[in-house]
C-alpha positions, -999 to +999 in steps of 0.1 A: +430-343-222+422-307-234+450-279-230+427-263-203+422-297-186+393-320-186+383-349-210+387-349-247+352-360-258+360-371-292+389-392-278+365-408-253+339-415-279+366-436-299+372-455-269+338-463-257+335-498-271+313-526-259+342-537-236+340-507-216+321-513-182+326-480-166+339-443-172+355-427-140+363-392-138+377-371-108+360-339-104+378-317-094+407-335-106+441-340-086+455-313-110+430-288-098+406-283-127+368-288-125+355-308-153+330-287-173+317-315-196+307-340-169+272-343-178+281-350-217+307-377-204+280-393-185+256-393-212+283-408-235+291-435-210+253-444-205+247-444-240+276-469-246+262-491-217+288-483-192+283-470-158+294-434-149+316-430-118+326-397-103+353-394-077+347-361-056+365-345-026+335-341-004+346-306+007+342-296-028+304-304-028+298-272-009+303-252-042+303-278-070+272-297-081+268-331-067+276-358-091+240-374-089+228-340-103+248-345-135+241-382-140+267-401-122+258-438-113+281-438-086+299-410-066+330-421-046+355-403-024+377-403+006+368-391+041+403-375+048+392-339+042+362-345+067+380-342+100+400-374+098+435-369+111+466-384+097+478-416+115+510-431+101+491-447+072+459-455+090+426-435+094+416-440+060+380-443+048+358-434+020+322-435+007+305-450-022+271-435-033+247-451-058+210-452-065+190-474-041+191-505-064+201-537-050+223-546-081+247-520-068+242-523-029+245-561-029+281-557-043+297-534-017+321-553+002+320-532+034+295-529+062+268-505+051+249-479+071+216-465+065+198-435+078+163-442+087+134-418+102+122-422+136+089-416+153+104-387+172+102-354+151+130-349+128+153-374+144+169-401+124+186-434+132+217-447+120+219-484+115+236-513+097+218-525+066+218-555+043+234-577+069+226-608+051+258-601+029+281-599+061+301-626+079+278-624+107+252-643+083+274-662+059+305-666+077+336-671+053+316-660+023+309-625+037+320-597+017+332-572+044+366-569+061+367-535+081+347-544+111+349-521+141+373-494+128+350-485+100+323-475+124+348-454+146+359-434+113+322-430+101+313-416+136+342-391+134+330-379+098+294-379+110+304-356+139+324-332+116+295-329+090+270-325+118+291-296+134+296-279+099+261-283+086+252-273+051+262-236+060+295-246+071+302-267+041+289-238+018+314-215+036+344-239+033+337-247-004+348-212-020+382-216-001+387-250-019+374-238-051+400-210-051+427-234-043+414-254-073+417-225-096+450-215-086+463-251-093+445-251-126+461-217-138+496-233-128+489-263-149 
């Protein structure tokens, strides 16, 4: 790690061998800094044949570039900051975003939801997708576990994002970034 935070690219290059399947960064990190070399890290990972995974706090995306824009194969994160209340160890959920490629999507362990256009103006539908991987279709060989609670948490997050809208997320983002900057100055 560099003194000001972030990944040491020379050290990463030494460690990227044929045995490395993925490089994961957290952006912004739990220490509060924003990784400024994320595009270079992604290129190095892909050149080594590894996936590039970025863990993000979705609130930060109101001001920080989306991982897909700098080459992430996957973006992952926690829903907690998107209106989910604390519940004695429960109420946890997250997201995984990948390209629309079956090699990724067929490996997801949870029920997946898709968004589809409808015939009514700009309305969209929210539906389960790839159900042939689930216990409904293959019984004990199914990959998911979460069942109904997944939907309940996803609906709450969906309502929060809908109420915030793009403008609300952009307004909340600078406060989040200011907190990251303060943490970064302290570390």
